[in-house]
Every structure is written in structure tokens, then in C-alpha cells.
VMD Tcl script that draws the C-alpha trace (Angstrom):
set ca {
  {0.00 0.00 0.00}
  {2.80 2.38 0.97}
  {4.77 1.52 -2.18}
  {1.69 2.24 -4.31}
  {1.25 5.66 -2.72}
  {4.92 6.49 -3.21}
  {4.61 5.42 -6.84}
  {1.59 7.69 -7.29}
  {3.40 10.64 -5.72}
  {6.41 10.10 -7.98}
  {4.16 9.74 -11.04}
  {2.29 12.96 -10.31}
  {5.57 14.69 -9.55}
  {6.97 13.72 -12.94}
  {3.72 14.80 -14.65}
  {3.79 18.18 -12.89}
  {7.43 18.63 -13.83}
  {6.67 17.86 -17.48}
  {3.67 20.22 -17.38}
  {5.91 22.96 -16.04}
  {8.44 22.39 -18.80}
  {5.69 22.86 -21.39}
  {3.85 25.79 -19.79}
  {6.85 27.85 -18.65}
  {7.98 28.87 -22.17}
  {4.37 29.78 -23.02}
  {4.18 31.85 -19.84}
  {7.41 33.68 -20.71}
  {6.18 34.30 -24.25}
  {2.85 35.78 -23.14}
  {4.30 37.98 -20.37}
  {7.10 39.22 -22.63}
  {4.56 40.32 -25.25}
  {3.32 42.94 -22.74}
  {6.76 44.42 -22.11}
  {8.57 47.30 -23.73}
  {11.83 46.74 -25.61}
  {13.78 48.10 -22.64}
  {11.86 45.84 -20.25}
  {12.69 42.77 -22.33}
  {16.40 43.60 -22.43}
  {16.69 44.59 -18.76}
  {14.63 41.70 -17.31}
  {13.86 39.08 -19.99}
  {12.33 36.48 -17.62}
  {10.57 38.69 -15.11}
  {7.08 40.15 -14.86}
  {6.47 43.29 -16.92}
  {7.07 46.32 -14.72}
  {4.81 48.35 -16.96}
  {2.18 46.67 -19.11}
  {2.51 47.79 -22.71}
  {0.32 46.90 -25.68}
  {2.65 48.51 -28.19}
  {3.84 45.13 -29.43}
  {0.30 44.16 -30.40}
  {-0.23 47.52 -32.06}
  {2.98 47.13 -34.08}
  {1.92 43.66 -35.22}
  {-1.07 45.09 -37.11}
  {0.40 48.46 -38.08}
  {3.80 47.44 -39.46}
  {2.87 44.33 -41.50}
  {-0.18 42.67 -43.06}
  {-0.57 40.39 -40.07}
  {-4.28 39.75 -40.63}
  {-3.52 38.68 -44.22}
  {-0.76 36.33 -43.03}
  {-3.14 34.89 -40.45}
  {-5.82 34.33 -43.09}
  {-3.35 32.66 -45.45}
  {-2.13 30.28 -42.75}
  {-5.68 29.32 -41.81}
  {-6.57 28.76 -45.47}
  {-3.50 26.62 -46.21}
  {-3.85 24.59 -43.01}
  {-7.60 23.99 -43.37}
  {-7.40 23.06 -47.06}
  {-4.41 20.78 -46.49}
  {-6.10 19.02 -43.57}
  {-9.33 18.47 -45.51}
  {-7.40 17.00 -48.44}
  {-5.21 14.84 -46.19}
  {-8.08 13.42 -44.14}
  {-10.42 12.84 -47.08}
  {-7.84 11.01 -49.19}
  {-6.41 9.13 -46.20}
  {-9.83 7.82 -45.12}
  {-10.56 6.61 -48.65}
  {-7.13 4.99 -48.99}
  {-7.34 3.34 -45.56}
  {-10.85 2.07 -46.31}
  {-9.76 0.48 -49.57}
  {-6.57 -1.01 -48.14}
  {-8.16 -2.46 -45.01}
  {-11.57 -3.59 -46.26}
  {-10.88 -4.84 -49.79}
  {-8.52 -7.62 -50.78}
  {-6.77 -7.23 -54.13}
  {-3.45 -8.18 -55.67}
  {-0.71 -5.86 -54.48}
  {-2.65 -4.62 -51.46}
  {0.34 -4.72 -49.12}
  {2.64 -3.35 -51.82}
  {0.44 -0.28 -52.25}
  {0.26 0.15 -48.47}
  {4.05 0.07 -48.02}
  {4.49 2.31 -51.07}
  {2.32 4.95 -49.36}
  {4.19 4.52 -46.07}
  {7.48 5.05 -47.89}
  {6.44 8.70 -48.09}
  {7.15 9.00 -44.35}
  {10.79 7.99 -44.87}
  {11.64 10.32 -47.76}
  {12.18 13.96 -46.69}
  {10.60 16.55 -48.97}
  {13.87 18.50 -49.07}
  {15.32 15.86 -51.38}
  {12.71 16.76 -54.00}
  {12.51 20.50 -53.40}
  {14.40 21.44 -56.60}
  {12.20 19.18 -58.73}
  {9.07 20.55 -57.05}
  {10.28 24.09 -57.67}
  {10.67 23.45 -61.40}
  {7.37 21.54 -61.55}
  {5.27 24.29 -59.98}
  {7.12 26.94 -61.96}
  {6.29 25.17 -65.23}
  {2.61 24.58 -64.42}
  {2.04 28.12 -63.18}
  {1.59 27.39 -59.48}
  {4.73 29.11 -58.24}
  {3.89 31.96 -55.86}
  {0.47 30.39 -55.31}
  {-1.05 29.12 -52.08}
  {-2.25 26.02 -53.93}
  {1.37 24.87 -54.21}
  {1.69 24.91 -50.41}
  {-1.58 23.01 -50.02}
  {-0.58 20.29 -52.48}
  {2.89 19.81 -51.00}
  {1.67 19.69 -47.39}
  {-1.14 17.31 -48.35}
  {1.31 14.98 -50.07}
  {3.56 15.08 -47.00}
  {0.72 14.39 -44.55}
  {-1.12 11.57 -46.35}
  {1.36 8.71 -45.59}
  {1.26 9.19 -41.83}
  {-2.51 9.69 -41.80}
  {-3.03 6.52 -43.86}
  {-0.86 4.67 -41.33}
  {-2.93 5.98 -38.41}
  {-6.36 5.38 -39.94}
  {-5.51 1.99 -41.46}
  {-4.31 0.80 -38.05}
  {-7.58 1.94 -36.52}
  {-9.59 0.30 -39.31}
  {-7.93 -3.01 -38.53}
  {-9.38 -2.83 -35.01}
  {-12.95 -2.53 -36.28}
  {-14.82 -5.80 -36.91}
  {-15.58 -6.51 -40.56}
  {-19.01 -7.75 -39.50}
  {-20.10 -4.11 -39.20}
  {-19.73 -3.58 -42.93}
  {-21.22 -6.96 -43.75}
  {-24.29 -6.20 -41.62}
  {-24.65 -2.83 -43.37}
  {-24.48 -4.51 -46.77}
  {-27.18 -6.99 -45.73}
  {-29.36 -4.00 -44.80}
  {-28.89 -2.59 -48.30}
  {-25.91 -0.26 -47.90}
  {-23.29 -0.14 -50.63}
  {-19.59 0.44 -49.88}
  {-19.90 4.24 -49.90}
  {-22.88 4.31 -47.55}
  {-21.19 1.81 -45.25}
  {-18.16 4.10 -45.07}
  {-20.22 7.24 -44.44}
  {-22.79 5.92 -41.99}
  {-21.09 2.98 -40.30}
  {-17.32 3.41 -40.30}
  {-16.87 7.18 -40.40}
  {-18.56 7.85 -37.01}
  {-16.32 5.20 -35.47}
  {-13.23 6.72 -37.08}
  {-13.49 10.04 -35.25}
  {-10.68 9.23 -32.77}
  {-8.34 8.18 -35.59}
  {-9.24 11.23 -37.69}
  {-8.70 13.53 -34.70}
  {-5.33 11.91 -34.00}
  {-4.19 12.33 -37.60}
  {-5.55 15.89 -37.74}
  {-3.64 17.00 -34.64}
  {-0.38 15.42 -35.79}
  {-0.73 17.06 -39.22}
  {-1.96 20.47 -38.02}
  {1.19 21.51 -36.16}
  {3.79 21.05 -38.95}
  {1.49 22.68 -41.52}
  {0.76 25.68 -39.29}
  {4.41 26.14 -38.30}
  {5.92 25.48 -41.72}
  {8.50 28.10 -42.70}
  {10.74 26.28 -45.19}
  {8.26 25.50 -48.00}
  {6.51 28.93 -48.02}
  {9.94 30.59 -48.02}
  {10.77 28.83 -51.31}
  {7.43 28.89 -53.11}
  {5.96 32.24 -52.02}
  {7.29 35.63 -53.13}
  {4.37 38.08 -52.86}
  {3.79 39.73 -49.50}
  {0.00 39.25 -49.68}
  {0.50 35.45 -50.01}
  {2.88 34.98 -47.08}
  {1.89 32.70 -44.25}
  {2.25 33.46 -40.55}
  {5.82 32.13 -40.03}
  {7.05 34.22 -42.95}
  {5.18 37.25 -41.64}
  {6.65 36.92 -38.15}
  {10.13 36.69 -39.65}
  {9.76 40.24 -41.00}
  {10.05 41.59 -37.46}
  {13.64 40.35 -37.29}
  {15.89 43.05 -38.71}
  {19.57 42.97 -39.62}
  {20.49 45.58 -37.03}
  {17.42 45.74 -34.81}
  {14.60 43.40 -33.78}
  {11.20 44.51 -32.56}
  {10.99 42.01 -29.72}
  {7.61 43.11 -28.29}
  {6.06 42.66 -31.74}
  {7.77 39.29 -32.18}
  {6.39 37.92 -28.91}
  {2.97 39.46 -29.51}
  {2.82 37.81 -32.93}
  {3.96 34.48 -31.49}
  {1.32 34.71 -28.76}
  {-1.44 35.22 -31.32}
  {0.03 32.54 -33.59}
  {-0.14 29.89 -30.88}
  {-3.86 30.38 -30.25}
  {-5.24 28.31 -33.20}
  {-3.14 25.19 -32.40}
  {-4.19 25.36 -28.75}
  {-7.87 25.79 -29.62}
  {-7.64 23.02 -32.22}
  {-6.08 20.62 -29.71}
  {-8.54 21.46 -26.94}
  {-11.44 20.94 -29.34}
  {-10.17 17.51 -30.45}
  {-8.34 16.42 -27.29}
  {-10.98 13.95 -26.12}
  {-11.08 12.19 -29.49}
  {-7.28 12.36 -29.66}
  {-6.89 10.53 -26.34}
  {-9.40 7.91 -27.46}
  {-7.43 7.41 -30.64}
  {-4.18 6.85 -28.76}
  {-5.74 4.39 -26.31}
  {-7.76 2.35 -28.80}
  {-5.02 1.17 -31.10}
  {-4.99 4.03 -33.59}
  {-1.20 4.08 -33.74}
  {-0.74 0.36 -34.01}
  {0.52 -1.11 -37.25}
}
mol new
graphics top color blue
foreach p $ca { graphics top sphere $p radius 0.5 }
foreach p [lrange $ca 0 end-1] q [lrange $ca 1 end] { graphics top cylinder $p $q radius 0.2 }
display resetview
């Protein structure tokens, strides 16, 4: 009994320590966004001696921050919709239908997780330049969708394998075809797997700096990471604006995770990441 209590205390202690490691940088970021430039330099980790909203004012007055925000939301939402839609269809076909080369196709898709996109960046640059999609948000959406599909197929296919095939067979007996069985039988049960894939894909798409830096040139098409980078100057950096922009940039991922956290936990505990 005593050993169990000690184990619980140690477990909660480790969890609190890990929580502190995650929340402390967020706390520093938010408090620093309300400081002046002098306050940041003189006391970078302390409370703001004088609350200042100048950083937030500079964010909207010096750059097209609202446009960058809109572009990031558009690219992330469109990429996620494409990733999840195609991944569900691919996972459904691979897990519920037997055909020659089934496993080969599955491992071919998973190979996309092992090949970094940077190896193909020159070829992609020439491809989108030739088809007229350079300096276009659609290029970012297509690249991020292609990068996210392999992992999402892996997640959703693993979850599909945990669902009994009798569900689909019973739906077919009741008159459902394959599409209706997917929409009305399997899709409601796939919410934990879809939430898990969505959360894992959301963060790299939202934070992506490398691909927009290469494929976007116009200021009105820049995403949030590119927009925040404009506050860093060669000789001077507007630190209050940087931290204010970072504080506002972290809100959508937090809201997205909170909204899907329950389904995400279910997905992790019900075999969604099993092969």
C-alpha cells in the first residue's frame, strides 16, 4: 500500500514537472509580449514592470498580419481536408478490400514518411514553376497534403484493422453499398483516428517556414511564419512585436487541440497508432 502511494506521488511529480516544462515557455512568451523593448532587455524572464500593448499595435500596423493569419488558416484547413479525405478513402480500400498488391500499395504509401521533402525541393520548384503554381497558395496546399497523407493513412488503417468486418457486412445486408457503409457505419467510429491524424498534421502545416519561403514571393501570399520573420531586422529586432505575434500565432493550435483532445486521447488508447 505504501509503495503504491509512493509510486503515485512520484508519477504525479513527474507529470507536474513535465507540465511545467511545457507551460513555462508559453508563460514567458505571453508575459514578454506585454513588455517594452527596454523591459525585455533589462529583465527578460521577469514580470512586466509596466504593461505595454505597443507590441500588439505594431503587429497590425507594421505588417499585413491579418492577411498572413488568413493565409495560414486557409492553407492549413485546405491541407487538412485534403489529407483526411484522401487518407480515409485509402485506408478504407486497403483495409476492407482484398486485391493483388494490397500490401505493396500500403508500403508504397508509407514510404512517403521515410523520404524527406527537401530531397525533391528542386524538382518541385521546377514543376510548380512550369505549371504556373509558383507563388500560389495552392502549391503549399498540395505539398503539405502529399507530405501528410502517408502518416494519416498509417494511423487510420491501423484503426480500421481494429474494427470488426461484420459491421460492414451487416450494413451490406441492410442494403448499404460500400460508400454508404463508409459514411454511416465506419466514419462515425473513425473520429478518434481522424482527430489523432488531424492533430499530428496540423502543427507542422501551421508552423511550416521552409516551404513557403521557397514557393511564395508576394507579400500578400505569405503565411504566418514568414510574416513573423519580417520583425527580425539585420540591425534591430522589434521584440515586443515578435512575442505578440507568437502569442497570437499559438492560439489556433491550442484551440484546435482542446477541441479535439478527447477524441485524440481515445485514438491513442484504442489502437490508432498500431501497425
